C-alpha positions in Angstrom: -25.2 -13.2 2.7 -24.3 -9.8 3.4 -21.8 -8.5 6.1 -23.1 -6.9 9.2 -21.2 -3.7 8.2 -23.9 -3.5 5.4 -26.8 -3.5 7.8 -28.5 -0.6 9.2 -29.0 -0.6 12.8 -32.8 0.4 13.6 -32.7 -0.2 17.5 -30.3 -1.4 20.0 -30.2 -2.4 23.6 -27.7 -3.7 25.9 -28.6 -7.3 24.9 -29.4 -7.0 21.2 -30.3 -5.1 18.1 -32.7 -4.9 15.2 -30.9 -4.2 11.9 -32.1 -4.1 8.3 -30.2 -5.1 5.1 -30.7 -2.2 2.4 -30.1 -4.7 -0.3 -32.6 -7.4 0.4 -34.7 -5.6 3.0 -34.0 -8.6 5.2 -34.4 -7.7 9.1 -32.3 -9.3 11.8 -33.6 -9.5 15.5 -30.5 -10.4 17.5 -31.1 -10.9 21.3 -28.8 -12.4 23.6 -27.8 -15.8 21.9 -30.7 -15.9 19.4 -30.6 -14.4 15.9 -34.0 -14.3 14.1 -34.1 -13.3 10.4 -37.4 -11.9 8.9 -38.9 -9.8 6.2 -40.5 -6.5 7.6 -44.1 -8.1 8.1 -42.9 -11.3 9.8 -40.6 -9.2 12.1 -43.5 -6.9 13.1 -45.7 -10.0 13.8 -43.0 -11.5 15.9 -42.7 -8.4 18.2 -46.5 -8.2 18.3 -46.8 -11.8 19.2 -44.3 -11.9 22.0 -45.4 -8.5 23.5 -49.2 -9.3 23.2 -48.7 -12.7 25.0 -46.5 -11.2 27.7 -49.3 -11.6 30.5 -50.8 -14.7 29.2 -50.9 -17.4 32.0 -50.4 -20.0 29.0 -47.0 -18.4 28.4 -46.0 -18.4 32.2 -43.7 -21.1 33.6 -41.6 -20.6 36.8 -38.2 -21.6 35.6 -35.3 -21.5 38.2 -33.2 -18.9 36.2 -35.8 -16.2 36.5 -37.2 -16.3 33.0 -41.0 -17.0 33.3 -42.3 -16.2 29.9 -42.2 -19.1 27.4 -43.0 -19.0 23.6 -43.1 -22.1 21.3 -41.6 -21.7 18.1 -42.6 -23.5 14.8 -40.0 -26.1 15.7 -41.4 -28.6 18.2 -38.0 -28.6 20.3 -37.2 -24.9 20.3 -38.8 -22.4 22.7 -38.0 -18.8 23.4 -37.8 -17.9 27.1 -37.7 -14.4 28.4 -37.7 -12.5 31.8 -39.6 -9.4 32.5 -36.6 -7.1 32.0 -35.8 -8.9 28.6 -39.4 -8.4 27.5 -39.1 -4.7 28.5 -35.9 -4.5 26.4 -37.5 -6.0 23.4 -40.5 -3.6 23.9 -38.3 -0.8 23.8 -36.7 -1.9 20.7 -39.9 -2.7 19.0 -41.2 0.9 19.7 -38.0 2.5 18.3 -38.4 0.3 15.2 -42.1 1.3 14.7 -41.3 4.9 14.9 -38.3 4.7 12.4 -40.5 2.7 10.0 -43.5 5.0 10.4 -41.2 8.2 9.9 -39.8 6.7 6.7 -43.3 6.1 5.4 -44.2 9.6 6.0 -41.1 11.2 4.1 -41.3 8.5 1.5 -38.0 6.7 2.2 
């Protein structure tokens, strides 16, 4: 396991960040109390999945704490739940990551 100081921050918000380990190319998506670890393709698929189903009625449930967007994980007892503002934050971080990754591809790095 690498230390967080080894990681490159790709995007940040008040509630989280996306980072990349330059050695193993592992990506961390940290948001509030959840840390998710991916390779690049899986990270991109995660963001696309969460954001593409943002307006799905199947993913809407009126919870009393204001988070109304629910996503089931591969684990039957684990769900991710977001508010509209949290999805906005994730969307901004995803856009920043996409721009950075695309720019790197253009300059060959």
